C-alpha positions, 0 to 999 in steps of 0.5 A: 466519506464512510469507513469501515472499522473491523475490529474485535476489541470493542474498546479499542474499535470505539475509540477509533470511531470517536477519533474519526468523528469527523467521518461517518464511522460503521463498525463491526466486530468480526468478518461476518458483521463486516459483509454485511455492511460493506458496500462500494459507498465505503471510502476505506475499511480499517481492518484488524487481522486477527478476528474471532471468525477469520483472517483479516489478510484473507478478508483484505484478498477477497476484497480486493478481487471485487474492489479497489476500497483501501484498506489499513491493517492494525495488528499486533504483528510488527515483524517486517514479514507480517508487514510485507504479507499485509501489503501483499495481501492488497493493504494500503498501510499497516499500523502495529498495535500500540499506535497513537490515534493521532497518527491513525488519524494523520494516516488515514487522512493520507490514504483518503488523500490517495484515493482522491488524487490525480493517479490512475492504476488499472489492477496494477498493470497500468499506471498513469501520472502527469505524462508518465505511462507505465504498461507493466504487462507490455512492458512498455514505459512512456514519458510523453511520446518518449519510449524508455527501455528499462530492465526486468530489475528496474521494472520490479522496482518501479512496479513496486513503487507505483503499487504503494504510493505514499508507503516507505518501502524499506531496503531490506523489502525492496532487495527481498521482492526485486532479487528473487532468483534465489542468489545468495548474496546480493551486493549492498549497493544493487538496489542503490544502483538501479534506484540510480539508473531508473531516475535517470531514465524516467527523470522527474519521477517523485521518488523520495530517498528516506535516509536509513529506511529506504524509498518512496513515490510521494505525491 
């Protein structure tokens, strides 16, 4: 598998390349170099957010217009809003500096395994896994031949989960993304109730509660 590392810190770039020696690694130190190298033969991009000739978030958005190559962001920005912005830009994972190379290798392996998994996602409009079929564009949600009615809130929660497979989504982020109607106050248990109803309507979905943090759709 080919991995493209886009990081302007040469020492860090070289260190990452050495730690991923089992893969076919290409290195770029700016976006211009990355543009010249990147093609569909790559299985993953490891991308710094702040680069000398541009912003990694914008570059990721441009990549997403033409490709589904997974992206892992590397950045010193560790505020929750930065992580949310990274995921919304199309990233598959987000690692804040400083980080352990062992953790990076584990995250890379997880993203690559997800890429090779049996999940099928079509431009975030439809999702298929086992006997579940979700059509978000037409709001049709089925388990086998049985169609299930989901509320708008349940649909938003489900879409966030299946768009971030293997990534733990915090309760705070989910609440901010789901309840976007400008309400000043949302009851703390609103998310828990919505998750409970979603699990009841779609029994068997692989959603795990990560206690003290949030939820994750696991493999």
